[in-house]
C-alpha positions in Angstrom: 0.0 0.0 0.0 2.9 2.4 0.8 4.4 1.6 -2.6 1.1 2.5 -4.2 0.7 5.8 -2.3 4.4 6.7 -3.1 3.6 6.1 -6.8 0.5 8.3 -6.5 2.5 11.1 -4.9 5.2 10.9 -7.6 2.5 10.9 -10.3 0.9 14.0 -8.7 4.3 15.7 -8.5 5.0 14.9 -12.1 1.6 16.2 -13.3 2.1 19.3 -11.2 5.6 19.9 -12.6 4.3 19.4 -16.1 1.5 21.9 -15.5 3.9 24.4 -14.1 6.2 24.0 -17.0 3.3 24.5 -19.5 2.1 27.6 -17.6 5.7 29.0 -17.6 6.1 28.4 -21.3 2.8 30.1 -22.0 3.9 33.1 -19.9 7.1 33.3 -21.9 5.2 33.2 -25.2 2.8 35.9 -23.9 5.7 38.1 -22.8 7.2 37.7 -26.3 3.9 38.7 -27.9 3.6 41.7 -25.6 7.1 42.8 -26.7 6.1 42.4 -30.3 3.0 44.5 -29.8 5.0 47.2 -28.0 7.5 47.3 -30.9 4.7 47.5 -33.5 2.9 50.3 -31.5 6.2 52.2 -31.3 6.8 51.8 -35.0 3.2 52.9 -35.7 3.5 56.0 -33.5 6.8 56.9 -35.2 5.3 56.6 -38.6 2.2 58.7 -37.6 4.6 61.4 -36.3 6.6 61.3 -39.6 3.5 61.5 -41.8 1.8 64.2 -39.7 5.0 66.3 -39.8 4.6 66.3 -43.6 1.3 68.2 -43.3 2.5 71.1 -41.1 1.9 74.6 -42.5 5.5 75.2 -43.2 6.0 72.1 -45.2 2.8 72.7 -47.2 3.9 76.3 -47.9 7.3 75.1 -49.1 5.8 72.5 -51.4 3.3 75.1 -52.7 6.2 77.5 -53.5 7.9 74.6 -55.3 4.7 74.2 -57.5 4.8 78.0 -58.2 1.7 78.6 -56.1 1.5 82.0 -54.5 -0.5 83.6 -51.7 -3.9 85.0 -53.0 -4.0 88.8 -53.6 -7.7 88.9 -52.5 -10.2 86.6 -50.9 -13.9 86.6 -51.9 -16.4 85.4 -49.4 -18.9 83.2 -51.1 -22.5 83.7 -49.7 -24.4 80.8 -48.3 -26.7 79.2 -50.9 -29.3 76.5 -50.8 -28.0 73.0 -51.6 -31.4 72.1 -53.1 -30.6 73.6 -56.5 -27.4 73.4 -58.5 -25.2 76.5 -58.7 -24.6 78.1 -62.1 -21.1 78.2 -63.6 -18.9 81.0 -62.4 -18.8 84.1 -64.5 -15.4 85.8 -64.7 -15.1 89.6 -65.0 -12.0 89.4 -67.2 -10.8 86.7 -69.5 -8.8 84.0 -67.9 -6.0 82.3 -69.7 -5.3 78.7 -68.8 -1.5 78.1 -68.4 -0.2 74.7 -67.6 1.9 74.5 -64.4 4.9 73.4 -66.3 5.0 76.6 -68.3 4.8 78.9 -65.2 
């Protein structure tokens, strides 16, 4: 009987040890996944910062100057209109010549 109880105790210890090892290996895998997630979030935040810095007013103004775009000489406020009917085409007070950007 003592032999049988010793075998049961050893079997219980073995099952407990195996369960502990399985839990530890899962914890290691979880930690590695958390590290990967942190790295991916860091890379994402860095790329968001890089992309958002491209749309700052200074960068936009520099790119606009490179395309030969200039500040407007005047700004006309467009009155509010109903969206229920289509607007007519704009009428220009002086003739407008269309010049391609490459020729400017």
